[in-house]
C-alpha positions in Angstrom: 5.9 2.8 7.4 7.1 2.9 10.6 8.7 -0.1 12.0 7.0 -1.6 15.6 9.9 -3.0 16.9 10.8 0.9 17.7 7.7 1.9 19.8 7.0 0.9 23.1 4.0 -1.6 23.0 1.5 -1.1 26.4 0.7 -4.3 26.8 4.3 -5.4 26.6 3.8 -7.6 23.2 5.7 -8.0 20.3 2.8 -7.0 18.2 2.8 -3.1 16.9 1.0 -0.5 19.6 -2.4 0.2 17.6 -1.8 3.6 19.0 1.4 4.3 18.0 1.3 3.1 14.7 -2.1 2.6 13.7 -1.1 2.0 9.9 -0.3 -1.5 10.8 -4.3 -2.3 11.6 -6.1 -0.2 9.3 -8.5 -1.3 7.0 -7.0 -5.4 8.6 -10.6 -5.9 8.9 -12.1 -5.5 5.5 -8.6 -7.3 4.1 -9.2 -10.7 6.2 -13.0 -10.6 5.0 -11.8 -10.5 1.5 -9.0 -13.2 2.0 -11.4 -15.4 3.6 -13.6 -15.2 0.6 -9.9 -16.2 -1.4 -9.3 -18.9 0.4 -13.2 -20.9 0.5 -12.7 -20.3 -3.0 -9.0 -22.1 -3.6 -10.0 -24.6 -1.3 -13.4 -25.1 -3.1 -11.3 -25.5 -6.5 -8.5 -28.0 -4.4 -11.8 -29.4 -3.5 -12.7 -30.2 -6.9 -9.9 -31.2 -8.2 -9.5 -33.9 -5.1 -12.7 -35.7 -5.9 -11.9 -35.9 -9.5 -8.8 -37.3 -8.6 -9.8 -39.6 -6.2 -12.6 -40.8 -9.0 -15.6 -39.1 -7.7 -15.6 -40.5 -4.0 -14.1 -36.9 -2.8 -18.1 -35.6 -4.3 -19.7 -38.4 -1.6 -17.0 -37.4 1.2 -17.2 -33.4 0.4 -17.5 -32.6 3.5 -14.4 -34.5 5.1 -12.6 -33.6 2.0 -13.4 -29.9 2.3 -12.4 -29.5 6.0 -9.4 -31.6 5.3 -8.3 -29.9 2.6 -8.9 -26.9 4.3 -6.7 -27.3 7.3 -4.0 -28.5 5.2 -4.2 -25.5 3.3 -4.4 -23.0 6.6 -1.4 -24.8 8.1 0.8 -24.9 5.4 0.3 -21.9 4.2 0.5 -20.1 7.7 3.3 -22.0 8.6 5.5 -21.2 5.5 4.7 -17.1 5.0 2.2 -16.6 8.4 -0.6 -15.9 5.6 -2.8 -17.8 3.4 -2.9 -17.0 -0.3 -5.8 -14.9 -0.1 -4.1 -13.2 3.1 -0.7 -12.7 1.0 -2.9 -11.1 -2.2 -4.5 -8.7 0.2 -1.4 -7.5 2.1 -1.6 -9.1 5.5 -0.1 -11.7 7.6 -0.5 -13.1 11.0 1.7 -12.4 13.8 2.4 -14.4 17.4 1.8 -12.4 20.4 5.6 -11.3 20.1 5.7 -10.1 17.2 7.3 -13.0 15.0 5.5 -14.7 12.3 4.4 -18.1 12.5 5.9 -21.5 12.4 4.0 -24.4 12.2 2.8 -25.2 15.6 1.4 -21.5 16.3 -0.3 -22.0 12.3 -1.9 -25.9 14.0 -3.3 -24.0 16.9 -4.8 -20.9 15.3 -6.2 -23.1 12.4 -7.3 -25.6 15.1 -9.3 -22.7 16.7 -10.1 -21.2 13.8 -12.4 -24.5 13.2 -13.7 -24.8 17.1 -14.8 -21.4 16.8 -16.5 -21.8 13.8 -18.0 -25.1 14.3 -20.5 -23.2 16.6 -22.7 -20.1 16.1 -22.2 -18.7 19.4 -18.0 -18.9 19.2 -18.2 -17.6 15.4 -20.5 -14.3 16.5 -18.4 -13.8 19.5 -15.1 -13.6 17.5 -16.8 -11.5 14.5 -18.1 -9.1 17.5 -14.0 -9.3 18.4 -12.5 -8.2 15.5 -15.2 -5.4 15.2 -14.7 -4.0 18.5 -10.5 -4.4 19.5 -7.9 -2.3 18.8 -6.2 -4.3 16.7 -9.2 -6.4 15.4 -8.7 -9.9 16.5 -10.3 -13.0 16.3 -11.7 -15.1 19.2 -8.5 -17.5 18.4 -6.2 -14.1 17.9 -7.2 -12.9 21.3 -6.8 -16.6 23.1 -3.6 -16.7 21.4 -2.2 -13.5 21.3 -1.4 -12.7 17.6 -2.8 -10.4 15.5 -3.6 -9.8 11.4 -1.2 -7.1 10.4 -1.0 -5.1 7.1 2.4 -6.6 6.0 5.2 -4.2 7.2 7.7 -3.0 3.8 
Protein backbone atom coordinates (compact mmCIF):
# COMPACT_ATOMS: atom_id res chain seq x y z
CA UNK A 1 0.00 0.00 0.00
CA UNK A 2 1.30 3.44 -0.90
CA UNK A 3 1.88 5.80 2.01
CA UNK A 4 -0.03 9.03 1.54
CA UNK A 5 2.66 11.30 2.95
CA UNK A 6 4.60 10.72 -0.26
CA UNK A 7 1.73 12.12 -2.32
CA UNK A 8 0.70 15.71 -2.97
CA UNK A 9 -2.90 16.33 -1.94
CA UNK A 10 -5.08 18.57 -4.05
CA UNK A 11 -6.64 20.16 -0.94
CA UNK A 12 -3.44 20.71 1.06
CA UNK A 13 -4.54 18.33 3.80
CA UNK A 14 -2.45 15.59 5.33
CA UNK A 15 -5.08 13.00 4.43
CA UNK A 16 -4.52 10.51 1.62
CA UNK A 17 -5.66 11.83 -1.75
CA UNK A 18 -8.59 9.68 -2.92
CA UNK A 19 -7.51 10.00 -6.57
CA UNK A 20 -3.84 9.09 -6.05
CA UNK A 21 -4.29 6.56 -3.23
CA UNK A 22 -7.85 5.20 -3.52
CA UNK A 23 -6.89 2.07 -1.57
CA UNK A 24 -7.14 4.09 1.65
CA UNK A 25 -10.88 4.62 1.03
CA UNK A 26 -11.92 1.34 -0.62
CA UNK A 27 -14.72 -0.30 1.33
CA UNK A 28 -14.56 2.28 4.13
CA UNK A 29 -18.30 3.01 4.02
CA UNK A 30 -19.24 -0.64 4.55
CA UNK A 31 -16.56 -1.04 7.21
CA UNK A 32 -17.84 2.05 9.06
CA UNK A 33 -21.36 0.63 9.07
CA UNK A 34 -20.19 -2.74 10.38
CA UNK A 35 -17.95 -1.05 12.97
CA UNK A 36 -20.95 0.98 14.14
CA UNK A 37 -22.94 -2.24 14.68
CA UNK A 38 -20.06 -3.78 16.66
CA UNK A 39 -19.68 -0.62 18.74
CA UNK A 40 -23.40 -0.51 19.51
CA UNK A 41 -23.21 -4.13 20.70
CA UNK A 42 -20.22 -3.31 22.93
CA UNK A 43 -21.95 -0.22 24.35
CA UNK A 44 -25.13 -2.21 24.99
CA UNK A 45 -23.16 -4.91 26.80
CA UNK A 46 -21.29 -2.33 28.90
CA UNK A 47 -24.56 -0.61 29.74
CA UNK A 48 -26.09 -3.93 30.78
CA UNK A 49 -23.13 -4.61 33.08
CA UNK A 50 -23.41 -1.09 34.54
CA UNK A 51 -27.13 -1.60 35.15
CA UNK A 52 -26.46 -4.83 37.04
CA UNK A 53 -23.54 -3.36 39.01
CA UNK A 54 -25.69 -0.40 40.10
CA UNK A 55 -28.24 -2.85 41.50
CA UNK A 56 -30.67 -2.23 38.60
CA UNK A 57 -30.68 1.57 38.89
CA UNK A 58 -29.17 1.53 35.40
CA UNK A 59 -32.26 -0.16 34.01
CA UNK A 60 -34.42 2.74 35.17
CA UNK A 61 -31.95 5.24 33.74
CA UNK A 62 -31.07 3.18 30.67
CA UNK A 63 -31.04 6.05 28.10
CA UNK A 64 -28.74 8.18 30.27
CA UNK A 65 -26.44 5.27 31.05
CA UNK A 66 -26.35 4.26 27.38
CA UNK A 67 -25.45 7.78 26.21
CA UNK A 68 -22.85 8.35 28.92
CA UNK A 69 -21.18 4.96 28.51
CA UNK A 70 -21.27 5.32 24.72
CA UNK A 71 -19.63 8.73 24.86
CA UNK A 72 -16.98 7.56 27.30
CA UNK A 73 -16.28 4.43 25.23
CA UNK A 74 -16.00 6.37 21.97
CA UNK A 75 -13.84 9.19 23.35
CA UNK A 76 -11.51 6.78 25.16
CA UNK A 77 -11.01 4.42 22.23
CA UNK A 78 -10.63 7.21 19.67
CA UNK A 79 -8.14 9.09 21.85
CA UNK A 80 -6.04 5.98 22.49
CA UNK A 81 -5.89 4.51 19.01
CA UNK A 82 -7.88 6.74 16.65
CA UNK A 83 -10.41 3.93 16.30
CA UNK A 84 -13.16 2.32 18.34
CA UNK A 85 -13.00 -1.44 18.90
CA UNK A 86 -15.42 -1.92 16.02
CA UNK A 87 -13.24 0.20 13.74
CA UNK A 88 -10.13 -1.74 14.75
CA UNK A 89 -11.93 -5.00 14.01
CA UNK A 90 -12.82 -3.66 10.54
CA UNK A 91 -9.30 -2.34 9.88
CA UNK A 92 -10.14 1.37 9.70
CA UNK A 93 -9.20 4.41 11.75
CA UNK A 94 -9.99 8.10 11.90
CA UNK A 95 -7.39 10.67 10.91
CA UNK A 96 -7.37 14.42 11.43
CA UNK A 97 -7.15 17.03 8.66
CA UNK A 98 -3.37 16.91 9.04
CA UNK A 99 -3.33 13.12 8.63
CA UNK A 100 -2.53 12.49 12.30
CA UNK A 101 -4.23 10.06 14.65
CA UNK A 102 -6.81 11.56 16.97
CA UNK A 103 -5.82 12.96 20.34
CA UNK A 104 -8.24 13.52 23.22
CA UNK A 105 -9.55 16.95 22.13
CA UNK A 106 -10.16 15.69 18.58
CA UNK A 107 -11.89 12.59 19.94
CA UNK A 108 -14.14 14.75 22.12
CA UNK A 109 -15.01 17.00 19.18
CA UNK A 110 -15.72 14.05 16.89
CA UNK A 111 -17.92 12.27 19.43
CA UNK A 112 -19.75 15.53 20.23
CA UNK A 113 -20.38 16.06 16.52
CA UNK A 114 -21.57 12.47 16.15
CA UNK A 115 -24.03 12.84 19.04
CA UNK A 116 -25.23 16.23 17.75
CA UNK A 117 -25.87 14.84 14.27
CA UNK A 118 -27.61 11.73 15.63
CA UNK A 119 -30.02 13.75 17.78
CA UNK A 120 -31.98 14.98 14.77
CA UNK A 121 -33.14 13.23 11.62
CA UNK A 122 -31.98 15.84 9.08
CA UNK A 123 -28.32 16.04 10.19
CA UNK A 124 -28.21 12.24 10.40
CA UNK A 125 -29.51 11.95 6.82
CA UNK A 126 -27.10 14.65 5.62
CA UNK A 127 -24.25 12.74 7.26
CA UNK A 128 -25.24 9.49 5.55
CA UNK A 129 -25.62 11.30 2.24
CA UNK A 130 -22.20 12.90 2.62
CA UNK A 131 -20.64 9.50 3.28
CA UNK A 132 -22.23 8.19 0.09
CA UNK A 133 -21.22 11.17 -2.07
CA UNK A 134 -17.84 12.48 -0.92
CA UNK A 135 -14.56 11.10 -2.28
CA UNK A 136 -13.26 10.39 1.21
CA UNK A 137 -16.58 8.96 2.49
CA UNK A 138 -16.76 11.68 5.16
CA UNK A 139 -19.80 12.13 7.35
CA UNK A 140 -21.08 15.53 8.46
CA UNK A 141 -18.81 15.64 11.52
CA UNK A 142 -15.83 14.60 9.40
CA UNK A 143 -16.55 17.37 6.91
CA UNK A 144 -16.77 19.98 9.67
CA UNK A 145 -13.57 18.78 11.41
CA UNK A 146 -11.72 17.92 8.20
CA UNK A 147 -11.21 14.34 9.39
CA UNK A 148 -11.74 11.07 7.52
CA UNK A 149 -11.93 7.36 8.15
CA UNK A 150 -9.29 5.44 6.20
CA UNK A 151 -8.17 1.86 5.85
CA UNK A 152 -5.47 1.34 8.45
CA UNK A 153 -2.04 1.85 6.85
CA UNK A 154 0.19 -1.21 6.94
